[in-house]
Every structure is written in structure tokens, then in C-alpha cells.
C-alpha angles and dihedrals in degrees: 000000000000120000096253091053087054092047090051096051113108111257086220088064094046098045098065085051090057092046092045091052090054097041092052084065098047095264124127140239088240090060092050088049089052089053094050093046091052094048098044110024093237115146115230090254089051090049092049090050091055087060092054100056135036111278121165112231091238091052091050086064098037093053096039109137096229123354105213112257089219092065093091090068089067109111138168141074129312121174090348092305127105106235093217092058097052105118096195105085097209095047089048088056091053091047093053088058089048091051092049091051089045089058091047091051088051090064103261115141116247092240093052092048094051097040089056088065097047093069 
């Protein structure tokens, strides 16, 4: 799937996939929400609003209130690609979220995941 196709996907279609990935490993929707809020700066109310109307996944990140400055510290592999090596800025933002949800799904506690990137 090309980058433009990913950017045009509706956030309300992607979100359940993120939550489902975490829930399959015993994590919760609330933990996924906390990660999303940390990364993007959206409030819980704003996040829930994004699920009630059509919002392209690319626009979800483009219009984020305040992307966390510590997100650049996120490293590792998602879908066989190192997130720190992704050259397309918008795709890198998307992969940061994927990486954080992957860590959550691997059983790490949210506070440990986020604290790791505050150093």
C-alpha cells in the first residue's frame, strides 16, 4: 500500500486496529488512548471526536495539536523498517504510533514505554 493510500485511510478505521492489536495481548483501549494523547497532544475529548467524523489518517497527524518533542527518540523496527530511518516525515509520525502500540502489545506498561522516551 502506497503512502498516499495510508494517508487517506479514515482514522476511525485505523483506530480499532490499533486497539485490537493491544487488546489481543491483554492491554486496554485506555492505554492506547494514553499513547496517542502523549504522541499527538490531542485531549481525550478531541480524540473521541476524531472517531465520530471522517478524518484522514494523514490529517490526524498533520493537524495534531502538539506532536511530542520526545517522539524523535523512538527507535526500532516496524514492518521491517527502522522508524528512525524513514525519510517521509508523515509516514515516520504514523510509524512512531505503530511502534509505541507494538511495545504496548508486547506487554510493556504504558508508563515504562513513555518514560523510556523522556530521557
